[in-house]
N, C-alpha and C positions, 0 to 999 in steps of 0.2 A: 504494500500500500504506500502511495506517495502523496505528498501535499503539493498543490500547484495553484497558481493564480491564473484563472481563465478570464480573459478580457475580450471586449468587443472593439473592433476598429483599431484605433491608435492608442488605446489604453495600455500602459505598460503591463506586461503579463508574461507568464511562462508559456501559456497556450493562447493563441489568438483565434477567436471565432470569426469566420467570414459570414456576415449576414447579408451579403450581396450588395448590389449597387443601388437598390431602391429602398430598403428598410430604413425608416426614419431615424433609427439610432445606430445604423451601421458604422457611423464615423467614430464611435467609441464612448468613453467616459463611464463605462460600467465594468466593474471587476467582480469576480466571484472567487472567494477563497475556498478551494475544494480539496477533498480527499478522494483519491482515485485508486481503484483496484481493478486490474485487468481491463483497462480502457472503459471503465464504468464509474460514474460519480457515486460515491458512497455518502458524502455529506457536502453541503454547499452553504456558504455564508455570504450573501450579497454585500457589496461595498459600494453603495451609490453615493452621489454627492461629490464628485471629483472636479466639478467645474468651478466651484468657489465664486459663484456669481453674486451671492448675497442679495437675492431678489427682495426679500422681506425688508432688509435694512435700507435698500434703495427706495422702496416705497415709503418708508417712514421718514425719509429725508426730503420728500416732495410734498407740496401742498396737495389738496384733494383733487384738483383738476389735473395737475401734472402727474399724479400717481396713475391715473387712468391710461396715460400714454405709455407707461412701462408695464402695465398689468398683463399684457399679452405676450411678454417675452419669455415666459417660462415654458408654457405649452404652446410652442409656435405653430403647431398644426391646428389646435382648437382655439386660436387667438381670440375670436369674437366671444366665445363662452367665458374666457378668463376676464376680459375687461368688463363684460356686462355683469358678471357675478360681483366684482368689486364695486361697480357703480351702484348695484342694487343694495349692497351693504351700506354704502355711504348715504344713499337716499333714505334708508331706514333711520340712520343716525339723525339726519336733518329733518325728517318728517315730511319729505317731499312726495307728492303723488304724481307719478309720471303719466302723461297723456296716453289715452288708449291706443292711438295709432302708433306711437313710439313703442309701447309695450308689445304690440303685435309684430312690428318690424324687428324688434330685438329678438323675439321668439323665432322668426324666420331666419334671421342671421345666425342664431345658435344652431338651427337645424342644418343650414347650409354648411356651417363650419364642421358640424358633426359628420356630415356626409363626405366632405372633401378629405377630412382627416382619416376617416375609416377606410376610404378607398386607397389611400397611400399605404396604410398598414396591410391591406389586402394584396396590393401589388407587390409589396415586400414579401409577403408569404409565398406568392406564386413564384418568386425568383430566388427563394432561399436555397443555397447549396446543400447537398449535392444533387437534388432531384428537380430543382426548379428550372423554369425557362429563363432565357436571357432577358436582360432588362428591356431590350428593344421589343420584345414580344409580351411584356407584362400586361395582363388584362386589367382593366379598370382605370388606366391612365387617361384615356379619352374622356371618360365620365368625370374623373377628378378635374380635368382641365375645364370641362363645362361648368362645374361648380365654382372653380376659382374665377372663371369669367364672370359669373353672377356676383361673386363677392367684390371683384374689382369694379364692376359697373356701379355697384351701390356705394362703395367706400373709397375707391381709388387705389386700394392696395390689395395685393394677393396674399401677403404673408402677415403683415401687421395692419389690420383695418383701421384701428384708432378712430372708430366711428362713435363709440359710446361717449356720452357727456352726462354730467350730473343733471338729472332731470329729463333725460331723453337721448336724442341722437344729434350728430353734427349736421346732417342733412337728410332730406327726404328721398324716398325711392324714385328713380327716374321713370319716365314714361316708357312703356314697353317692357319693363323689367319682368313682369309676370310671364310674358311670352318666352323670355330667356330661361326662366325657371322651368317652365313646361318642357322646353327642349332638353334641359339638363336631366329632368326626370326620365324622359324617354331614352336618353343616352345611357343612363344608369341601368334601366330595365334591360336594355339590349345587351349590355356587357355582363350582367349578373350570372347567366348560365356558364360563361367562360370562366368567371372568377371562381365559382363553386367547383367547377371541374378541375381547375388548376390547384386549388387547395387540396383536393383529394389525391392529386398526384404528388405534390411537393411535401405534404405533411403526413407522416405515418400515424397510424392509430396507436393508442395506449402509450403515448409519450408524455412524460411529466404530468401525471394525473394529480389534480388538486381536488381533494374531497370537500364536501360542503362544510364539515367541521373546521378544517383548516382555512377555508375561504372566509368563514365568519371570524375565526381567531385573528387573521391578519387583516381584516377589514377591507378586503379587495372589493372592487365595484365594477360596474359596467359589464362587458362581455366576459371578463375573467370570472366574475361572480356568477353570472347567469349560466355560464357553461358548466359550473359546478352545482347546478340545481337550485340556486337562490333566485327566486322570482322577485326581483327588485328593480325599480327604475324611478328616479326622483321625479321625472315628469308626470308619473302617475301617482306615486306614493306621497310626495311632498311638493305638489305642483306650484311653481312660481310663474312669473310672466303671464302669458296667455294660455299656458298649459291646462288650467282648470276647464277652459272652454274647448279643449281639444281631446278630452277624455274619450270621446266616441270613436276616434281614429287611432289612438295610441295602442299599439299591440306589442307586448314584451315577449321576446324570443328567449327560450331557455333550453338547456340540455342537461342530462344527468351524467354524461360521459366524463367530463372534467379534464379531458386531455387536450393536447395542443391543437389537434384538428378541430375539436369541439369549440375551442375558444375562437378560432378563426371562422368557423362556419356560423357560430352565433353572431359574430360581428357582421358577416356578410348578409345573413338573413335579416338582421336588425336594420341594416341599411335599406334592404328591399322593403321591409314593413314600413319604414319611416318615410318612404316616398309618398304614401297617402297622407301622412302628417304634414309634409311640406306643401302638398297640393291644397289641402284644406286650409292651412294657414295663409297661403297666398290669396285664396278666394275670400277669406273672412276679414281681411284688414280693413278697418273702418277709415273714414275720412277724419280730418282734424289736424291739430297741432302736433309737432314732434318734439317739443321741448318746453321748458318753463324758464322764465326769466330769473336770473340769480343776481345777488349783489356782487360788487366788484371783488370783494374778498369773501371767500367761503370759509366760515368758522363753524365747526360742528360742536354741539353742546357735549358736556361730559356724558359718557356712556359707552356702550359697546353694541355691536350688531354683527350678525353672521348671515351670509347668503351663500347658497350652494346650488349649482346647476349641474345637469347631467351632460358631460362631454362624451366624445366618442369612446374614451378609455374608462370613464367612470365619473364619480362625483368630483367636481372642481369647486372648491369653496374659498371664501375670504372672510376672515374674522378681523374686525377693525375696532380698536379701542381709542377713544378720544378723551383728552383732558381739557377740552375747551379751546384748543389752539387751532392754527390754520393748517397744521400737519397732523397726521395720525400719530398717537403715542406708540401704538403697537399694531402691526399687521402680521397676521399668521395665515399662511396659505395651506389649504387642504388639497394636495395634489394627487390625482389618480395614479400617476406613475410611481410615486414613492410606495404606496400601499401594494400595488401590483408586484413591484420588484421584490419587496420584502418577502412576499409569499413564495418566491422561488426556492427559498431554503427548505420549505416543506414539500415541494413538488419535484425537485430535480434529483434527489437520491434514487438510484436505480436507472438513470438515463445513461445511455452509451454516449461516448464522445462524438460519434458520427451523427447522433440525433440532437446534439446540444444546440445547433443553430435554430432548428425548428422549436425546441423547447423554450429557449430564451426569447426568441422573437415573439412567441405567442402570448407573452405576458403584457404586451401592449404598453410600451413606455416611450417617452420622449426624453432625451438626455437632459435638456434644460429643466424639465419638470421634476427631475430627481433632486435638484439642488435648491435649497431655500435661501 
């Protein structure tokens, strides 16, 4: 039996995992301290948080308006969800009621963000070595491009939308945006059979099984939790934004298998189910204002507030504490990636080194989201 550091991408390690050219965390910043016997992992201890970006402290050094501009830099795939979650917490502190149109547009932006993020994870799954296809043939990328086009049309950005404002949004949806969304929905439906087929080829069964007990113990969320039999989704169970009025179209996908393939299949099937949510949301957006007038200096009263939204990887939350100043006294982020990666220690023992790329990749993480 030997001890070794297994790393992804450029993370310093004894053994480097190749997650392919498409996986969102293939560039590195995750290490696993493992014990290995006969090319099989016996024990694994994840070591996340190697970027040293200090996101929470950066947010505490900005005033409330400036903080929103940085809030989407940790989960850069689900950026809209991150900044809207922080804005919602700040608005609770301030006692601001957001106009209905802005609430619905925020909900739609979150769903678009969820879809585009999930599709990149799924393309990464299809290209995972050694069984995956080449990056040039990764299914789902055309659909992801369509969703990024929708995001860019509305916000002007493909990665960091920076559209959320305290009390609403920076600007309204442009004319014809609903037609672009409808086209993205059809593009996603068209690619979904190829995505599901590629998962079955690239990801073997019974790899890195995470049972429901361990899923609860490690507080995983999103597809990682639902693939382990946990029927949970914040959009249905603790609805914020316009989700209370979308309960008739929200469908939660679960599985009992708990393995790597189940995690990716649940993610893919959830995207497919959420296309109805996106269509319904786009149809139900009311007319009206998109923001509220604020004073020149925003000063939150003493108190605390927490807001949490469902990202593609799981719950993404922001806890904000104010002492009455123009900057938050404390910001604490609840990131989906951190919880998901911690659960690897319970699921990886028994995994062969050959199956480690599929096992690690299936826990759905973004490197920036691991570091607070």
